[in-house]
C-alpha positions as CSV (number, residue, x, y, z in Angstrom):
1,M,81.7,-79.8,-56.8
2,K,79.4,-78.5,-54.0
3,Q,75.6,-79.3,-53.6
4,G,74.9,-75.6,-54.0
5,S,76.7,-75.3,-57.1
6,L,75.6,-78.7,-58.4
7,R,71.5,-77.5,-57.9
8,S,72.8,-74.0,-59.9
9,S,74.5,-75.9,-62.5
10,A,71.4,-77.8,-62.9
11,Y,68.8,-75.3,-63.0
12,A,71.4,-73.6,-65.5
13,V,71.0,-76.4,-67.8
14,L,67.3,-76.9,-67.3
15,T,66.9,-73.3,-68.5
16,A,69.0,-73.7,-71.3
17,F,66.7,-76.8,-72.4
18,I,63.7,-74.8,-71.6
19,W,64.8,-72.0,-73.6
20,G,65.9,-74.1,-76.6
21,T,63.1,-76.1,-77.4
22,A,60.9,-73.3,-77.0
23,F,61.9,-72.1,-80.4
24,V,60.1,-75.1,-81.5
25,A,57.1,-74.2,-80.4
26,Q,57.6,-70.4,-81.7
27,S,58.3,-72.0,-85.0
28,V,54.9,-74.3,-84.6
29,G,53.3,-71.1,-83.3
30,A,54.2,-69.2,-86.4
31,E,52.5,-71.5,-89.0
32,H,48.8,-70.1,-87.2
33,V,49.5,-66.7,-85.3
34,P,51.3,-63.4,-86.3
35,P,54.4,-62.5,-84.7
36,L,52.9,-59.6,-82.5
37,A,49.7,-61.8,-81.9
38,F,51.7,-64.8,-80.2
39,N,54.0,-62.7,-78.2
40,A,51.0,-60.6,-77.0
41,A,49.6,-64.3,-75.9
42,R,52.5,-65.8,-74.7
43,S,53.7,-62.6,-72.6
44,V,49.9,-62.5,-70.6
45,I,50.4,-65.4,-69.7
46,A,53.8,-64.9,-68.6
47,F,53.0,-61.9,-66.8
48,V,50.2,-63.4,-64.8
49,F,52.7,-66.3,-63.8
50,L,55.0,-64.0,-62.3
51,L,52.0,-61.6,-61.0
52,V,51.1,-64.7,-58.5
53,L,55.2,-65.3,-58.0
54,C,55.8,-62.0,-57.0
55,A,52.5,-62.3,-54.4
56,V,53.7,-65.4,-53.3
57,M,57.4,-64.1,-52.3
58,R,55.7,-60.7,-51.1
59,S,54.1,-62.7,-48.2
60,G,56.7,-64.7,-47.2
61,R,59.4,-61.5,-46.4
62,R,58.8,-59.7,-43.4
63,K,57.2,-56.0,-43.9
64,G,60.6,-54.7,-42.9
65,Q,61.9,-56.1,-45.9
66,A,59.9,-55.6,-48.5
67,A,61.6,-51.5,-48.7
68,S,64.9,-52.6,-49.2
69,V,64.1,-54.9,-52.5
70,T,62.3,-52.5,-54.3
71,R,63.7,-48.9,-53.6
72,S,61.5,-46.9,-55.8
73,R,57.9,-47.5,-57.5
74,K,59.3,-45.2,-60.1
75,D,62.2,-47.2,-60.8
76,L,60.3,-50.3,-61.3
77,L,58.0,-48.8,-64.0
78,L,60.8,-47.4,-65.5
79,G,62.7,-50.3,-66.0
80,G,59.7,-52.5,-66.9
81,F,58.8,-49.8,-69.5
82,W,62.5,-50.0,-71.1
83,C,63.1,-53.6,-70.4
84,G,59.6,-54.5,-71.7
85,L,60.2,-52.5,-74.4
86,T,63.3,-53.9,-76.0
87,L,62.2,-57.5,-75.1
88,G,58.9,-57.1,-77.0
89,L,61.2,-55.7,-80.1
90,A,63.7,-58.5,-79.8
91,S,60.9,-61.3,-79.6
92,F,58.8,-59.8,-82.5
93,L,62.2,-59.7,-84.6
94,Q,63.0,-63.3,-83.7
95,Q,59.1,-65.0,-83.7
96,K,59.0,-63.1,-87.4
97,G,62.2,-64.1,-88.4
98,L,60.9,-68.3,-87.6
99,D,58.7,-67.9,-90.5
100,T,61.5,-68.6,-92.7
101,T,64.0,-70.2,-90.8
102,S,64.5,-73.4,-89.2
103,P,64.7,-73.2,-85.1
104,G,68.2,-74.6,-84.6
105,K,69.8,-71.5,-87.2
106,A,67.5,-69.5,-84.7
107,G,69.2,-70.4,-81.6
108,F,72.2,-70.2,-82.8
109,I,72.1,-66.7,-84.4
110,T,70.3,-65.3,-81.1
111,A,73.2,-66.8,-78.9
112,L,75.2,-64.0,-80.7
113,Y,74.1,-61.8,-77.7
114,I,76.1,-63.4,-75.3
115,V,79.7,-62.5,-77.2
116,L,77.5,-58.7,-77.9
117,V,77.2,-57.9,-74.5
118,P,81.1,-57.6,-73.7
119,I,81.5,-55.4,-76.7
120,F,78.7,-53.4,-76.2
121,G,80.2,-53.3,-72.7
122,I,82.8,-50.9,-74.3
123,F,80.5,-47.9,-74.2
124,L,80.2,-48.6,-70.6
125,K,84.1,-48.4,-70.0
126,K,84.5,-51.9,-69.5
127,R,87.8,-53.6,-70.9
128,V,87.3,-56.4,-73.5
129,P,89.7,-59.1,-73.2
130,K,91.3,-60.3,-76.5
131,A,89.8,-63.5,-76.3
132,V,86.6,-61.7,-76.5
133,W,87.6,-60.4,-80.2
134,V,88.8,-63.7,-81.3
135,S,85.1,-64.8,-80.9
136,V,83.7,-61.8,-82.5
137,L,85.7,-62.9,-85.7
138,L,85.0,-66.7,-85.1
139,A,81.0,-65.3,-84.5
140,V,81.2,-63.5,-87.7
141,T,82.4,-66.1,-89.7
142,G,79.4,-68.6,-88.3
143,L,77.1,-66.1,-89.5
144,Y,78.5,-65.9,-92.8
145,C,78.5,-69.7,-92.9
146,L,75.1,-69.7,-91.3
147,C,73.3,-67.0,-93.4
148,I,74.7,-66.0,-96.3
149,T,74.0,-68.0,-99.3
150,E,76.8,-68.9,-102.6
151,S,75.0,-65.9,-103.9
152,F,76.0,-63.4,-101.5
153,T,72.3,-62.7,-100.3
154,I,71.1,-63.4,-96.5
155,A,67.8,-64.7,-95.8
156,P,65.0,-62.7,-94.1
157,G,64.1,-64.7,-91.5
158,D,68.4,-64.9,-90.9
159,L,68.3,-61.1,-91.2
160,C,65.5,-60.9,-88.4
161,V,67.1,-63.0,-86.2
162,M,70.4,-61.2,-86.5
163,L,68.4,-58.1,-85.4
164,C,66.9,-59.3,-82.6
165,A,70.6,-60.7,-80.8
166,F,71.4,-56.8,-81.2
167,V,68.2,-55.6,-79.7
168,F,68.5,-58.6,-77.2
169,T,72.2,-57.4,-76.1
170,A,70.4,-54.4,-75.4
171,Q,67.7,-55.5,-73.1
172,I,70.3,-57.7,-70.8
173,L,72.1,-54.5,-70.5
174,L,68.9,-52.8,-69.3
175,V,68.4,-55.4,-67.1
176,D,71.6,-55.4,-65.5
177,H,71.4,-51.9,-64.7
178,F,67.8,-52.0,-63.0
179,V,68.1,-55.1,-61.3
180,T,70.6,-53.3,-58.9
181,V,67.7,-51.0,-57.7
182,V,64.5,-53.5,-58.0
183,D,63.9,-56.9,-57.5
184,G,64.7,-59.0,-60.3
185,V,61.1,-61.0,-60.3
186,E,59.3,-58.2,-60.0
187,L,60.8,-56.5,-62.8
188,S,60.5,-59.2,-64.6
189,C,56.8,-59.5,-64.1
190,C,56.5,-55.4,-65.0
191,Q,58.7,-55.9,-67.9
192,F,56.3,-58.7,-69.4
193,F,53.0,-56.2,-68.9
194,F,54.7,-53.9,-71.1
195,V,55.8,-56.6,-73.7
196,T,51.8,-57.7,-73.8
197,A,50.6,-54.2,-73.9
198,F,53.0,-53.3,-76.9
199,S,52.4,-56.5,-78.5
200,L,48.5,-56.1,-78.1
201,I,48.3,-52.7,-79.5
202,G,50.6,-53.5,-82.7
203,S,48.8,-56.6,-83.2
204,L,45.5,-54.8,-83.2
205,L,46.9,-52.1,-85.6
206,F,48.3,-54.5,-87.9
207,E,47.9,-58.1,-87.9
208,H,44.9,-60.1,-88.3
209,P,44.9,-63.0,-85.6
210,T,42.2,-65.4,-86.3
211,W,40.6,-67.4,-82.8
212,V,41.5,-70.9,-85.0
213,G,44.7,-70.1,-85.4
214,L,45.1,-68.9,-81.8
215,T,43.4,-72.4,-80.9
216,M,45.9,-74.6,-83.2
217,A,48.8,-72.8,-81.7
218,A,47.3,-73.5,-77.8
219,G,49.7,-75.7,-76.8
220,A,53.0,-73.4,-78.2
221,I,51.6,-70.3,-76.7
222,L,51.7,-72.4,-73.3
223,Y,54.9,-73.5,-73.4
224,A,56.6,-70.6,-74.9
225,G,54.3,-68.5,-72.3
226,L,54.7,-70.6,-69.0
227,L,57.8,-72.4,-69.1
228,S,59.9,-70.5,-71.5
229,S,59.2,-66.7,-70.3
230,G,57.8,-67.5,-66.9
231,V,59.6,-70.7,-65.3
232,G,62.9,-70.3,-67.3
233,Y,63.5,-66.6,-66.3
234,T,62.6,-67.7,-62.5
235,L,65.2,-70.8,-62.7
236,Q,67.6,-68.5,-64.3
237,I,67.2,-66.3,-61.0
238,L,67.8,-69.3,-59.0
239,A,70.7,-70.4,-61.2
240,Q,72.7,-67.2,-60.6
241,K,72.2,-66.7,-56.8
242,G,75.4,-67.3,-55.0
243,S,77.0,-68.8,-58.5
244,N,80.1,-67.9,-61.1
245,P,78.5,-65.8,-63.6
246,T,80.7,-66.9,-65.9
247,V,79.6,-70.6,-65.6
248,I,76.2,-69.8,-65.4
249,S,76.4,-68.0,-68.6
250,L,78.2,-70.7,-70.5
251,L,75.4,-73.0,-69.6
252,L,72.9,-71.2,-70.4
253,S,74.4,-70.7,-73.7
254,L,73.6,-74.4,-74.6
255,E,70.2,-73.2,-75.3
256,S,71.2,-72.7,-78.8
257,V,72.3,-76.7,-79.0
258,F,69.4,-77.8,-77.7
259,A,67.6,-75.7,-80.2
260,T,69.0,-77.4,-82.7
261,I,68.5,-80.8,-81.7
262,S,65.0,-80.3,-80.9
263,G,64.1,-78.4,-84.0
264,A,66.3,-82.0,-85.8
265,A,64.3,-84.3,-83.7
266,I,61.1,-82.6,-83.7
267,L,60.4,-81.2,-86.7
268,G,62.8,-83.0,-88.8
269,D,65.0,-80.2,-89.7
270,R,68.4,-80.2,-91.6
271,L,70.9,-78.5,-91.8
272,S,73.7,-78.7,-94.6
273,G,77.4,-79.3,-93.5
274,R,78.2,-75.5,-94.0
275,E,75.1,-74.8,-91.9
276,Y,76.6,-77.1,-89.1
277,F,80.7,-75.6,-89.5
278,G,78.8,-72.3,-88.9
279,C,76.6,-74.1,-85.7
280,A,80.3,-75.2,-84.9
281,L,82.0,-71.7,-84.8
282,M,79.2,-70.0,-83.4
283,L,79.3,-72.6,-80.0
284,A,83.0,-71.8,-79.9
285,A,82.9,-68.2,-80.2
286,V,79.8,-68.1,-77.6
287,V,82.0,-70.6,-75.4
288,L,85.5,-68.5,-75.9
289,A,83.3,-65.0,-74.9
290,Q,82.9,-66.6,-71.3
291,L,85.9,-67.8,-70.5
292,P,87.6,-66.4,-67.0
293,D,90.3,-63.4,-68.5
294,R,93.5,-64.6,-67.5
295,K,94.9,-61.2,-66.1
296,K,92.1,-60.9,-63.8
297,A,93.0,-64.7,-62.6
């Protein structure tokens, strides 16, 4: 393996580890802070971090390069608004779901977006390989084992995280569109600005967070904001630079595995045999969806 590929793979695995363990931080934060307030706090940290990063990156560029990276501030604001809106809604649903579901289950259910992205690509006139349809069947079966009880009911927390996966799919497709016309880090920075604004307004209107709760969740907020949102997104960009996106996506999907492991190791969460089987099917679906198409090969 080339040194560049090894470094990119290491970045991707580290990103998956940060994102996976962040489910534990979010679960701890959910015990003290309402969902919108938690997301507002973590997003403002990510925004400040990425704002500083953008300033450093701009200072490192030549004057002639700046205009070629971001073609239009209008595109940047438009992309930041829509990506921020979808990311804010997805983050709220995920954080709300963690009120009643475990980090491990939330991690695996959220990973469904990796399967949903190529499915939604049908509406963008992109061909979907047969392996993806098989992965969808595996994912649906896995979700049934994970979420549906013997009385054919679904827990509210699991439903919120399932909806979160669909909204994350929209956010990923929006990022995929806007990143072709604006700088990725600048888009992320603008995105988190709008996530902060939406979450803060929603929290002031519908929630009643306390300083005591924010103080008790300070560590979880700092981890989710600085590492999961700020550092994690930056590492993802470094991992994808000049790498095979299929391989990187497969490595990033390991966040669901790290979420289950960290939930069991740190919080003492335990899943039933049926739920572990559902996790295995979900992971198999995620892996199968990322395998290269034989016809293209």
